[in-house]
C-alpha positions as CSV (number, residue, x, y, z in Angstrom):
1,M,19.8,-18.8,-18.7
2,N,16.1,-18.0,-19.2
3,E,15.1,-17.1,-15.6
4,P,12.0,-14.9,-15.3
5,T,14.0,-12.5,-13.0
6,A,17.0,-12.1,-15.3
7,F,16.1,-8.5,-16.0
8,L,16.8,-7.7,-12.4
9,Y,20.5,-8.7,-13.0
10,P,21.3,-9.2,-16.5
11,F,25.1,-9.3,-16.0
12,I,24.4,-12.8,-14.3
13,D,23.3,-14.2,-17.6
14,A,26.3,-12.9,-19.3
15,D,29.2,-15.2,-19.9
16,E,30.9,-14.1,-16.8
17,H,33.5,-16.4,-15.2
18,D,35.2,-14.0,-12.9
19,A,33.4,-14.5,-9.6
20,G,35.1,-11.3,-8.1
21,R,33.8,-9.1,-11.0
22,L,30.5,-10.7,-10.7
23,L,30.4,-9.6,-6.9
24,V,31.5,-6.1,-7.7
25,D,28.6,-6.0,-10.5
26,L,26.0,-7.3,-7.7
27,A,27.2,-4.8,-5.1
28,N,27.0,-1.8,-7.7
29,S,23.4,-2.9,-8.8
30,A,22.4,-3.1,-5.0
31,R,23.9,0.4,-4.3
32,T,22.1,1.8,-7.4
33,K,18.8,0.3,-6.7
34,A,19.0,1.6,-3.0
35,A,19.9,5.0,-4.3
36,E,16.9,5.1,-6.7
37,S,14.7,3.9,-3.9
38,A,15.9,6.5,-1.5
39,A,15.5,9.3,-4.0
40,L,11.9,8.2,-5.0
41,R,10.9,7.9,-1.5
42,T,12.3,11.3,-0.5
43,A,10.8,13.2,-3.6
44,T,7.4,11.6,-3.0
45,L,7.2,12.4,0.6
46,A,8.2,15.9,0.0
47,R,5.7,16.2,-3.0
48,C,2.8,14.8,-1.0
49,D,3.5,16.3,2.5
50,D,0.5,18.5,2.4
51,M,-1.8,15.6,1.3
52,L,-0.4,13.4,3.8
53,R,-0.9,15.6,6.7
54,S,-4.6,16.3,5.5
55,V,-5.1,12.4,5.1
56,A,-3.9,11.8,8.5
57,D,-6.0,14.5,10.1
58,A,-9.0,12.8,8.3
59,M,-8.0,9.4,9.6
60,A,-7.5,10.6,13.1
61,H,-10.9,12.2,13.1
62,R,-12.5,8.9,12.1
63,F,-10.5,6.9,14.7
64,R,-11.7,9.5,17.4
65,G,-15.1,8.7,16.4
66,G,-14.7,5.0,16.6
67,G,-13.7,4.2,13.1
68,R,-11.7,1.3,12.1
69,L,-9.0,0.8,9.3
70,F,-9.4,-1.9,6.6
71,T,-6.3,-2.4,4.4
72,F,-6.2,-4.4,1.3
73,G,-4.0,-5.2,-1.8
74,N,-2.6,-8.2,-3.9
75,G,0.8,-9.8,-3.9
76,G,3.5,-7.7,-2.5
77,S,0.7,-5.0,-1.9
78,A,-1.0,-7.7,0.3
79,T,2.0,-8.0,2.6
80,D,2.0,-4.1,2.7
81,A,-1.8,-4.3,3.7
82,D,-0.8,-6.7,6.5
83,G,2.1,-4.8,7.6
84,S,0.0,-1.6,7.8
85,A,-2.8,-3.0,9.7
86,E,-0.3,-4.4,12.2
87,L,1.5,-1.2,12.6
88,F,-1.9,0.5,13.5
89,R,-3.3,-2.3,15.6
90,D,0.1,-3.0,17.6
91,P,2.3,-0.1,17.2
92,P,5.9,0.0,18.8
93,S,4.8,3.2,20.5
94,G,1.7,5.3,20.8
95,R,-1.9,4.4,20.9
96,P,-3.1,1.0,19.3
97,L,-6.0,1.6,16.8
98,P,-8.5,-0.8,15.5
99,A,-7.3,-2.1,12.1
100,L,-7.7,-5.3,10.0
101,S,-6.1,-6.4,6.7
102,L,-8.6,-7.9,4.4
103,A,-5.7,-9.9,2.7
104,E,-4.6,-11.8,5.9
105,D,-7.0,-14.7,6.1
106,P,-6.4,-17.4,3.4
107,A,-9.6,-19.2,4.2
108,V,-11.8,-16.1,3.7
109,L,-9.9,-15.1,0.4
110,T,-10.1,-18.5,-1.1
111,A,-13.8,-19.0,-0.2
112,L,-14.7,-15.7,-1.7
113,A,-12.6,-16.3,-4.8
114,N,-14.1,-19.7,-5.3
115,D,-17.7,-18.8,-4.6
116,V,-18.2,-15.2,-6.0
117,G,-15.0,-14.4,-7.9
118,F,-11.7,-13.0,-7.1
119,E,-12.6,-9.4,-8.1
120,L,-15.0,-9.4,-5.1
121,V,-12.7,-10.7,-2.4
122,F,-12.2,-7.5,-0.7
123,S,-15.5,-5.7,-1.6
124,R,-17.5,-8.7,0.2
125,Q,-15.5,-8.2,3.3
126,I,-16.2,-4.5,3.2
127,I,-19.9,-5.3,3.1
128,A,-19.5,-7.8,6.0
129,H,-17.4,-5.7,8.4
130,A,-17.3,-2.1,7.5
131,R,-19.8,0.9,8.4
132,A,-19.9,4.6,7.6
133,G,-17.0,6.3,9.6
134,D,-14.5,3.5,8.9
135,I,-11.4,3.8,6.7
136,A,-10.5,2.0,3.6
137,L,-6.7,2.0,2.7
138,G,-6.0,0.2,-0.5
139,F,-2.5,-0.7,-2.1
140,S,-2.1,-1.2,-5.9
141,T,1.2,-0.7,-7.9
142,S,-0.7,0.0,-11.0
143,G,-3.9,1.4,-9.7
144,D,-5.7,-0.9,-11.9
145,S,-6.1,-4.0,-9.6
146,V,-9.9,-4.8,-10.1
147,D,-10.6,-6.3,-6.7
148,V,-9.0,-3.2,-5.0
149,V,-11.0,-0.8,-7.3
150,R,-14.2,-2.8,-6.4
151,A,-13.4,-2.5,-2.6
152,F,-13.1,1.4,-3.0
153,E,-16.4,1.3,-5.0
154,E,-18.3,-0.3,-2.2
155,S,-16.3,1.6,0.6
156,A,-17.5,4.8,-1.0
157,R,-21.0,3.6,-1.0
158,R,-20.8,2.8,2.6
159,E,-19.3,6.3,3.4
160,L,-15.8,5.2,4.5
161,L,-12.9,7.4,4.2
162,T,-11.2,6.1,1.0
163,I,-7.4,6.2,0.6
164,G,-5.5,4.7,-2.2
165,L,-1.8,4.1,-2.7
166,C,-0.9,3.6,-6.4
167,G,2.2,3.9,-8.8
168,N,2.9,5.0,-12.4
169,Q,0.1,7.6,-13.1
170,G,-2.6,6.1,-10.8
171,G,-4.5,3.9,-13.2
172,A,-8.2,3.4,-12.6
173,M,-7.9,4.3,-9.0
174,A,-6.9,8.0,-9.7
175,A,-9.3,8.2,-12.6
176,G,-12.4,7.0,-10.9
177,G,-14.3,9.0,-8.3
178,D,-14.5,6.6,-5.4
179,V,-11.0,7.1,-4.0
180,E,-11.2,10.4,-2.0
181,H,-7.3,10.6,-1.4
182,C,-5.1,9.1,-4.1
183,I,-1.4,9.1,-3.4
184,V,0.5,8.5,-6.5
185,V,4.1,7.2,-6.5
186,E,5.3,8.4,-9.9
187,S,7.4,5.4,-10.9
188,A,6.8,2.5,-13.4
189,S,8.9,0.1,-11.3
190,V,6.9,-2.1,-9.0
191,H,9.7,-2.7,-6.7
192,R,10.5,1.2,-6.1
193,V,6.8,1.8,-5.9
194,Q,6.2,-0.7,-3.1
195,E,9.3,0.5,-1.2
196,T,7.8,4.1,-1.4
197,Q,4.4,2.9,-0.4
198,D,5.7,1.4,2.7
199,A,7.3,4.8,3.7
200,I,4.0,6.5,3.0
201,A,2.0,4.0,5.2
202,F,4.7,4.5,8.0
203,T,4.4,8.4,7.6
204,L,0.5,8.3,7.8
205,W,0.8,6.1,10.9
206,T,3.3,8.7,12.4
207,L,1.1,11.7,11.6
208,V,-2.0,10.0,12.8
209,Q,-0.3,9.4,16.2
210,S,0.6,12.9,16.4
211,A,-2.8,14.3,15.5
212,L,-4.4,12.0,18.2
213,K,-1.9,13.1,20.8
214,E,-2.5,16.8,20.0
215,H,-6.2,16.2,20.5
216,E,-5.8,14.6,23.9
């Protein structure tokens, strides 16, 4: 088999005819990946605890002043952006907060990609919607997504609070000067990075809700 996802479960490509053995291998693989994900999530949240609290306080300050949250990302990170905006906008508990995912409207995305170029699909929406005092939260597993980096450039020019979630060593997102708070998940695995970024976004939401409640 020459499936593009063969690297995930290489033993499936092997000459394996024992269904029971294959199921055992699959279960062991799933357990290993779950353990790796949990360990990375725990380590990252512990390492970034002070930063996350500082970021949440800054976000809460912006929300109290009428600021809005804009999230963005590509592929799996687009779904993370959508989920994060939804969590802030329609939370299971606590205070609903104004939030919009810039990845959620396919008509807007495809129009911008066709008319001005995909590298500008998020920055043009920042120009259209955002103002000083708002918050930009961008996701990129590599840190090098050009459209995400461009959105941060525009957000910094417009005096938004800029927060970047990235993987590996942070890429262009961490190296540039447009992301005020860059939260790096130190892993080269796209899957593990995205799983940990979900936990980071949820932690930020929890901390923001606590900060807003303490201020009431």
